[in-house]
Every structure is written in structure tokens, then in C-alpha cells.
DSSP file (Angstrom, degrees, kcal/mol; ACC not computed):
  #  RESIDUE AA STRUCTURE BP1 BP2  ACC     N-H-->O    O-->H-N    N-H-->O    O-->H-N    TCO  KAPPA ALPHA  PHI   PSI    X-CA   Y-CA   Z-CA
    1    1 A X              0   0    0      0, 0.0     3,-0.1     0, 0.0     2,-0.0   0.000 360.0 360.0 360.0 131.0    0.0    0.0    0.0
    2    2 A X        -     0   0    0      1,-0.1     2,-0.1     0, 0.0     0, 0.0  -0.320 360.0 -96.4 -69.7 154.9    1.5    3.4   -0.9
    3    3 A X        -     0   0    0      1,-0.0     2,-0.3    -2,-0.0    -1,-0.1  -0.402  35.6-147.6 -67.8 145.3    2.1    6.0    1.8
    4    4 A X        -     0   0    0     -2,-0.1     2,-0.4    -3,-0.1    25,-0.1  -0.881   6.4-148.1-113.8 151.1   -0.6    8.6    2.3
    5    5 A X        -     0   0    0     -2,-0.3    25,-2.7    23,-0.2    26,-1.1  -0.964   7.8-164.9-124.9 134.4    0.1   12.2    3.4
    6    6 A X  E     -a   31   0A   0     -2,-0.4     2,-0.7    24,-0.2    26,-0.2  -0.909  25.5-121.7-116.0 144.2   -2.0   14.4    5.6
    7    7 A X  E     -a   32   0A   0     24,-2.3    26,-2.9    -2,-0.4     2,-0.1  -0.769  35.6-128.7 -82.8 115.0   -1.7   18.2    6.0
    8    8 A X    >>  -     0   0    0     -2,-0.7     3,-1.4    24,-0.2     4,-0.6  -0.409   7.4-130.4 -69.9 138.9   -1.2   18.7    9.7
    9    9 A X  G >4 S+     0   0    0      1,-0.3     3,-1.0    24,-0.2     6,-0.2   0.863 106.3  55.0 -57.7 -39.9   -3.5   21.3   11.3
   10   10 A X  G >4 S+     0   0    0      1,-0.2     3,-0.8     2,-0.1    -1,-0.3   0.635  93.3  71.7 -74.3 -11.1   -0.7   23.1   13.1
   11   11 A X  G <4 S+     0   0    0     -3,-1.4    -1,-0.2     1,-0.3    -2,-0.2   0.832 116.5  21.4 -67.8 -32.3    1.1   23.6    9.7
   12   12 A X  G X< S+     0   0    0     -3,-1.0     3,-2.2    -4,-0.6    -1,-0.3  -0.481  78.6 162.1-132.4  60.5   -1.5   26.1    8.7
   13   13 A X  T <   +     0   0    0     -3,-0.8    -1,-0.1     1,-0.3    26,-0.1   0.699  68.9  61.3 -61.6 -23.2   -2.9   27.1   12.2
   14   14 A X  T 3  S+     0   0    0     -3,-0.1    -1,-0.3    -4,-0.1     2,-0.3   0.540  85.9  95.3 -83.4  -5.1   -4.5   30.3   10.9
   15   15 A X  S <  S-     0   0    0     -3,-2.2    -3,-0.1    -6,-0.2     2,-0.1  -0.620  76.1-123.9 -85.8 144.2   -6.9   28.4    8.5
   16   16 A X     >  -     0   0    0     -2,-0.3     4,-2.4     1,-0.1     5,-0.2  -0.385  36.9 -99.7 -71.8 162.7  -10.4   27.5    9.5
   17   17 A X  H  > S+     0   0    0      1,-0.2     4,-2.2     2,-0.2     5,-0.2   0.918 125.1  48.3 -53.9 -45.8  -11.2   23.8    9.3
   18   18 A X  H  > S+     0   0    0      1,-0.2     4,-2.1     2,-0.2    -1,-0.2   0.894 111.7  50.7 -62.9 -35.9  -13.0   24.2    5.9
   19   19 A X  H  > S+     0   0    0      2,-0.2     4,-2.6     1,-0.2    -1,-0.2   0.885 109.0  51.5 -66.0 -37.6  -10.0   26.2    4.6
   20   20 A X  H  X S+     0   0    0     -4,-2.4     4,-2.5     2,-0.2    -2,-0.2   0.896 108.2  51.4 -66.7 -39.9   -7.6   23.5    5.7
   21   21 A X  H  X S+     0   0    0     -4,-2.2     4,-2.1    -5,-0.2    -2,-0.2   0.929 112.9  46.0 -61.4 -44.8   -9.7   20.8    3.9
   22   22 A X  H  X S+     0   0    0     -4,-2.1     4,-2.8     2,-0.2    -2,-0.2   0.909 111.9  50.7 -64.6 -42.2   -9.6   22.9    0.7
   23   23 A X  H  X S+     0   0    0     -4,-2.6     4,-1.7     2,-0.2     6,-0.2   0.905 110.3  49.7 -62.9 -42.1   -5.8   23.6    1.1
   24   24 A X  H  <>S+     0   0    0     -4,-2.5     5,-2.4     2,-0.2    -1,-0.2   0.930 114.0  45.3 -63.0 -44.5   -5.1   19.9    1.5
   25   25 A X  H ><5S+     0   0    0     -4,-2.1     3,-1.2     1,-0.2    -2,-0.2   0.920 112.6  50.9 -64.6 -44.1   -7.1   19.0   -1.6
   26   26 A X  H 3<5S+     0   0    0     -4,-2.8    -1,-0.2     1,-0.3    -2,-0.2   0.810 112.4  47.0 -63.3 -30.7   -5.6   21.8   -3.7
   27   27 A X  T 3<5S-     0   0    0     -4,-1.7    -1,-0.3    -5,-0.2    -2,-0.2   0.227 118.3-102.7-104.0  14.3   -2.1   20.8   -2.8
   28   28 A X  T < 5 +     0   0    0     -3,-1.2    -3,-0.2     1,-0.2   -23,-0.2   0.609  67.1 148.7  84.0  12.1   -2.3   17.1   -3.4
   29   29 A X      < -     0   0    0     -5,-2.4    -1,-0.2    -6,-0.2   -23,-0.2  -0.445  48.4-136.5 -75.4 154.9   -2.6   15.8    0.2
   30   30 A X  S    S-     0   0    0    -25,-2.7     2,-0.3     1,-0.2   -24,-0.2   0.738  80.9  -7.7 -81.2 -23.6   -4.6   12.7    0.9
   31   31 A X  E     -a    6   0A   0    -26,-1.1   -24,-2.3    -7,-0.1     2,-0.3  -0.987  65.1-116.3-163.5 159.0   -6.3   14.1    3.9
   32   32 A X  E     -a    7   0A   0     -2,-0.3     2,-0.7   -26,-0.2   -24,-0.2  -0.800  22.5-134.0 -98.8 151.0   -6.3   17.1    6.3
   33   33 A X        -     0   0    0    -26,-2.9     2,-0.4    -2,-0.3   -24,-0.2  -0.919  28.0-158.6-100.5 109.4   -5.5   16.7   10.0
   34   34 A X        -     0   0    0     -2,-0.7     2,-0.5   -26,-0.1   -24,-0.0  -0.715   9.8-140.9 -94.4 137.9   -8.2   18.7   11.8
   35   35 A X        -     0   0    0     -2,-0.4   -18,-0.1     1,-0.1     4,-0.1  -0.835  11.2-169.1 -93.7 130.3   -7.8   20.0   15.3
   36   36 A X  S    S+     0   0    0     -2,-0.5     2,-0.3     2,-0.1    12,-0.2   0.673  70.9  42.9 -92.3 -19.0  -11.0   19.6   17.4
   37   37 A X  S    S-     0   0    0      8,-0.1     8,-0.0     1,-0.0    -1,-0.0  -0.908  99.2 -87.0-125.5 153.5   -9.9   21.7   20.3
   38   38 A X        -     0   0    0     -2,-0.3     7,-0.1     5,-0.2    -2,-0.1  -0.251  28.1-160.8 -58.2 145.4   -8.0   25.1   20.4
   39   39 A X  S    S+     0   0    0      1,-0.1     2,-0.3   -26,-0.1    -1,-0.1   0.800  73.3  43.3 -93.7 -38.0   -4.3   24.9   20.4
   40   40 A X  S >  S-     0   0    0      4,-0.1     3,-1.9     1,-0.0    -1,-0.1  -0.799  96.2 -94.8-112.1 151.4   -3.5   28.3   21.8
   41   41 A X  T 3  S+     0   0    0     -2,-0.3     3,-0.1     1,-0.3    -2,-0.1  -0.414 113.3  16.8 -59.4 132.9   -5.0   30.2   24.6
   42   42 A X  T 3  S+     0   0    0      1,-0.3    -1,-0.3    -2,-0.1     2,-0.1   0.406  90.5 142.9  83.6  -2.9   -7.7   32.5   23.3
   43   43 A X    <   -     0   0    0     -3,-1.9    -1,-0.3     1,-0.1    -5,-0.2  -0.424  60.9 -96.4 -70.6 144.9   -8.0   30.7   19.9
   44   44 A X        -     0   0    0     -2,-0.1     2,-0.8    -3,-0.1    -1,-0.1  -0.361  30.7-132.8 -61.3 135.6  -11.4   30.4   18.5
   45   45 A X        -     0   0    0     -7,-0.1     2,-0.2    -3,-0.1    -1,-0.1  -0.841  21.5-147.7 -91.0 111.9  -13.2   27.2   19.2
   46   46 A X        -     0   0    0     -2,-0.8     2,-1.2     1,-0.1    -8,-0.0  -0.577  24.3-108.4 -78.7 142.1  -14.7   25.9   15.9
   47   47 A X        +     0   0    0     -2,-0.2     8,-0.2     1,-0.2     7,-0.2  -0.577  60.9 147.0 -72.8  97.3  -17.9   24.0   16.1
   48   48 A X        +     0   0    0     -2,-1.2     2,-0.4   -12,-0.2    -1,-0.2   0.183  40.5  84.1-120.9  14.7  -16.6   20.5   15.3
   49   49 A X  S    S+     0   0    0      2,-0.0     6,-0.1   -13,-0.0     2,-0.1  -0.947  81.0   6.3-123.7 142.6  -18.9   18.2   17.4
   50   50 A X  S    S-     0   0    0     -2,-0.4     2,-1.4     1,-0.1     5,-0.1  -0.336 109.9 -37.7  88.2-170.5  -22.3   16.8   16.5
   51   51 A X  S    S+     0   0    0     -2,-0.1     2,-0.3     4,-0.1    -1,-0.1  -0.640  86.1 146.1 -93.4  78.3  -24.3   17.1   13.3
   52   52 A X     >  -     0   0    0     -2,-1.4     4,-1.7     1,-0.1     3,-0.4  -0.799  59.7-113.0-117.9 156.3  -23.3   20.7   12.4
   53   53 A X  T  4 S+     0   0    0     -2,-0.3    -1,-0.1     1,-0.2    -5,-0.0   0.872 111.8  56.0 -57.7 -41.0  -22.7   22.3    9.0
   54   54 A X  T  4 S+     0   0    0      1,-0.2    -1,-0.2     2,-0.2    -6,-0.1   0.892 108.5  47.7 -63.6 -37.7  -19.0   22.9    9.4
   55   55 A X  T  4        0   0    0     -3,-0.4    -1,-0.2     1,-0.3    -2,-0.2   0.863 360.0 360.0 -71.8 -34.6  -18.3   19.2   10.1
   56   56 A X     <        0   0    0     -4,-1.7    -1,-0.3     0, 0.0    -2,-0.2   0.507 360.0 360.0 -66.9 360.0  -20.4   18.0    7.1
């Protein structure tokens, strides 16, 4: 099986989750690595739990 590559969330920390998905697709990655919880103090918490539009 060939190796697969994911774009790590912290590589592009300023992107929103949908922007990270688009960036990964645009640049040939197999998948994005999404962060579900804030990394830095004061960082925006994106709605990533439940049946919500951003997750779909």
C-alpha cells in the first residue's frame, strides 16, 4: 500500500477547518488533519462536534 500524506493542522494554524480541507485538496494531500480543540489560549473554538454544517 502506498504511503498517504495528511496536511497537519498546526502547519496552517490560521486556517479554519474548511479552509484547511480545501488547502489539503488543492495541494495534493490525501487528507487534512483537523484539530478539534483550540491549540493556543484565546484561539477560536470551531464547532466541530455533533451534526453541524462545518463538520459536514
